[in-house]
C-alpha positions in Angstrom: -77.1 -11.2 -55.3 -77.4 -8.8 -57.6 -74.5 -6.7 -59.1 -75.9 -3.7 -57.2 -75.7 -5.8 -53.8 -72.3 -7.2 -54.5 -71.0 -3.6 -55.2 -72.5 -2.3 -52.3 -71.3 -5.0 -50.0 -67.8 -4.3 -51.2 -68.0 -0.5 -50.3 -69.3 -1.5 -46.9 -66.2 -3.6 -46.3 -63.8 -1.4 -47.6 -65.2 1.4 -45.4 -65.0 -1.1 -42.1 -61.1 -1.9 -42.9 -60.4 1.7 -43.6 -62.0 2.8 -40.3 -60.3 -0.1 -38.3 -56.9 1.6 -39.7 -57.9 4.8 -39.0 -58.8 3.9 -35.6 -55.5 2.0 -35.1 -53.4 5.2 -36.6 -55.4 7.9 -34.5 -54.7 5.7 -31.0 -50.9 4.9 -31.8 -50.5 8.0 -33.5 -51.8 10.2 -30.3 -50.1 8.2 -28.0 -46.6 9.2 -29.9 -47.3 12.3 -30.2 -48.0 12.9 -26.5 -45.1 10.9 -25.3 -42.6 13.1 -27.4 -44.4 16.2 -26.6 -44.5 15.7 -23.1 -41.2 16.0 -21.9 -41.0 19.7 -23.9 -44.2 21.0 -23.7 -46.7 22.4 -21.0 -49.3 19.9 -20.4 -50.6 17.7 -17.8 -48.0 14.9 -17.7 -45.4 17.2 -17.3 -46.9 19.6 -14.7 -47.9 16.2 -12.5 -44.6 14.9 -12.7 -43.2 17.9 -11.2 -46.1 18.1 -8.4 -45.2 14.0 -7.7 -41.6 14.8 -7.2 -42.0 17.9 -5.1 -44.5 15.9 -3.2 -41.9 13.2 -2.4 -39.3 15.9 -1.2 -41.9 17.1 1.2 -42.5 13.7 2.4 -38.9 13.6 3.2 -38.8 16.3 5.3 -41.5 15.2 7.5 -41.8 12.5 10.0 -45.6 11.6 10.2 -46.9 10.1 6.7 -50.2 8.9 7.3 -51.7 11.3 4.7 -49.3 10.3 2.1 -50.2 6.8 2.7 -54.1 7.6 2.5 -53.7 9.5 -0.5 -51.6 6.8 -2.2 -54.3 4.2 -1.0 -57.3 6.3 -2.4 -55.5 6.2 -6.0 -54.9 2.5 -5.6 -58.6 2.0 -4.6 -59.5 4.1 -8.2 -57.4 2.2 -10.2 -58.7 -1.2 -8.9 -62.3 0.1 -9.5 -61.3 0.7 -13.3 -59.8 -2.8 -13.4 -62.9 -4.5 -11.9 -64.8 -2.7 -14.5 -63.0 -3.9 -17.3 -63.4 -7.5 -16.1 -67.2 -6.8 -15.7 -67.0 -5.3 -19.3 -65.5 -8.1 -21.0 -67.8 -10.7 -19.3 -70.5 -9.1 -21.0 -68.6 -8.6 -24.3 -67.9 -12.4 -24.3 -71.9 -13.4 -23.4 -72.3 -11.0 -26.8 -70.2 -12.6 -28.5 -71.5 -15.9 -28.0 -74.7 -14.6 -29.3 -73.4 -12.5 -31.8 -76.0 -14.0 -34.4 -78.9 -12.4 -32.0 -77.1 -9.1 -32.5 -76.8 -9.3 -36.3 -80.5 -9.8 -36.4 -81.1 -7.0 -34.0 -78.7 -4.7 -35.9 -80.3 -5.6 -39.4 -83.6 -4.3 -38.7 -82.4 -1.0 -37.6 -82.7 1.4 -40.6 -80.1 3.7 -39.3 -77.5 0.9 -39.1 -75.0 0.2 -41.8 -75.7 -3.5 -43.8 -72.5 -6.0 -42.8 -72.5 -9.7 -42.0 -72.2 -11.8 -39.0 -68.6 -12.2 -39.4 -68.0 -8.6 -39.3 -70.2 -8.0 -36.4 -67.6 -10.5 -34.5 -64.5 -9.0 -35.6 -66.0 -6.1 -33.8 -66.6 -7.5 -30.7 -63.1 -9.2 -30.8 -61.8 -6.0 -31.2 -63.7 -4.3 -28.7 -62.8 -7.1 -26.2 -58.8 -6.7 -26.9 -59.2 -3.3 -25.9 -60.7 -3.7 -22.4 -58.1 -6.8 -22.2 -55.7 -4.6 -22.5 -57.2 -1.8 -20.2 -57.2 -4.6 -17.6 -53.4 -5.5 -17.6 -52.9 -1.7 -18.0 -54.8 -0.9 -14.8 -53.3 -3.9 -12.9 -49.8 -2.6 -13.8 -50.6 0.6 -12.4 -52.1 -0.8 -9.2 -48.7 -2.6 -8.6 -46.8 0.1 -9.4 -48.8 2.5 -6.9 -48.3 -0.4 -4.4 -44.3 -0.1 -5.1 -44.9 3.7 -4.5 -46.3 3.0 -1.1 -43.6 0.8 0.1 -41.1 3.5 -1.0 -42.9 6.1 1.0 -43.1 3.6 3.7 -39.6 2.9 3.6 -38.4 6.7 3.1 -35.8 8.4 5.1 -36.5 11.3 7.6 -33.8 13.8 6.5 -33.7 15.5 10.0 -32.5 12.0 11.9 -31.3 9.7 8.4 -27.7 8.8 8.4 -28.3 9.7 4.4 -27.0 13.3 3.2 -29.5 15.9 2.2 -28.2 14.9 -1.5 -28.9 11.1 -0.8 -32.5 11.7 0.3 -33.4 13.9 -2.5 -32.3 11.3 -5.0 -34.7 8.7 -2.8 -37.6 11.2 -3.4 -37.1 11.6 -6.8 -36.8 7.7 -7.5 -40.0 7.5 -5.8 -41.8 10.1 -7.5 -40.9 8.9 -10.7 -42.4 5.5 -9.7 -45.6 7.2 -8.5 -45.4 9.0 -12.3 -45.2 5.5 -14.0 -48.3 4.3 -12.1 -50.0 7.4 -12.6 -49.2 7.2 -16.8 -50.3 3.4 -16.7 -53.5 4.9 -15.1 -54.1 7.5 -17.9 -53.1 4.6 -20.5 -56.0 2.6 -19.2 -58.5 5.6 -19.1 -57.1 6.3 -22.7 -58.5 2.9 -23.9 -61.9 3.4 -22.5 -62.1 6.8 -24.3 -61.4 4.6 -27.5 -63.7 2.1 -26.7 -66.6 4.3 -26.4 -65.7 5.7 -30.3 -65.5 2.1 -31.5 -69.1 1.1 -30.3 -69.7 3.9 -33.0 -68.4 1.0 -35.7 -71.5 -1.0 -35.0 -73.5 1.6 -36.5 -71.6 3.0 -39.2 -67.8 3.0 -40.1 -67.8 6.8 -41.3 -69.5 7.7 -38.1 -66.9 5.5 -36.3 -64.2 7.5 -37.7 -65.8 10.6 -37.0 -65.7 9.2 -33.2 -62.3 8.5 -33.2 -61.4 12.1 -34.6 -63.6 13.2 -31.8 -61.9 11.3 -29.4 -58.6 12.4 -30.3 -59.5 16.2 -30.3 -61.1 16.0 -26.5 -57.8 14.2 -25.3 -55.7 16.7 -26.9 -57.4 19.6 -25.5 -57.7 18.3 -21.9 -53.9 17.5 -22.1 -52.4 20.6 -23.6 -55.3 23.2 -23.6 -57.7 22.7 -20.5 -58.6 25.0 -17.7 -57.4 22.6 -15.3 -53.8 22.6 -17.0 -53.7 26.3 -16.5 -54.6 26.3 -12.9 -51.9 23.4 -12.3 -49.7 26.0 -14.0 -50.3 28.7 -11.8 -50.1 26.5 -8.9 -46.7 25.4 -9.7 -45.5 29.1 -10.6 -46.5 30.2 -7.1 -45.1 27.2 -5.4 -41.8 27.7 -6.9 -41.8 31.6 -6.6 -42.6 30.8 -2.9 -39.8 28.1 -2.4 -37.0 30.6 -4.0 -38.3 33.2 -1.6 -38.2 31.1 1.0 -34.6 29.8 0.1 -33.4 33.5 0.0 -34.9 34.0 3.2 -32.8 31.0 4.7 -29.5 32.1 2.7 -30.1 35.4 4.4 -30.5 34.4 7.9 -27.6 32.0 7.6 -25.1 34.9 6.3 -26.5 37.2 9.2 -26.0 34.7 11.7 -22.2 34.1 10.1 -21.9 37.6 10.1 -22.9 37.9 13.8 -20.3 35.3 14.6 -17.4 37.0 12.9 -18.4 40.1 14.8 -18.4 38.4 18.1 -15.3 36.6 17.6 -13.6 40.1 16.3 -14.8 41.7 19.6 
């Protein structure tokens, strides 16, 4: 190998390491940013958290809960589909890993692919496989948590006939909502791993393209989580919901006050 060839190989390997570091930094950095920002900023995670709590408080107040169980079952089916898809992708990656030499020869003849070694190709496949292993465990944990939430909904007391106080029923509803919220977060983490896995496919072409794809994924996730049209619609729904709830509460208070006033007048007569 000539000096120029050695120099190009060294630059290529350095770029591969740099792109891998950038990938890990972006994924972990965005996850930490979203986790710390979510409790204090208007975002999908915060809005949906409040909606799940409100949902469970509504479930406590109604006796028939068939529709609620159906919604949870549908969520479980979505998560189970993603978990099974992760296993299928893993099976394909293991097959490709066993024939990594053929993949190296295929990439070597493509003019737009960065030159690399078979060992680096195997490393890329192993990293990609690790992502889908993580996705599988995350989706299955989400599936279990949705199952726990379904049990809590099934065992949830009916406020009108329960021996528990209204405050205790509301605490039960909040706990059930938090379990469903944890399940949704696990599902979101699994989906996020799919986004970054799509970016990692660019690593097989060029490390610089890989870093650009990872940056684009972070931008897409940020826009959807904190500035999407869906978020604006959900915020409007929340505002209308709370305004209606406050109006209904005021009407109830006025009705109770009027009833108490009428009783006092009757007793006075």
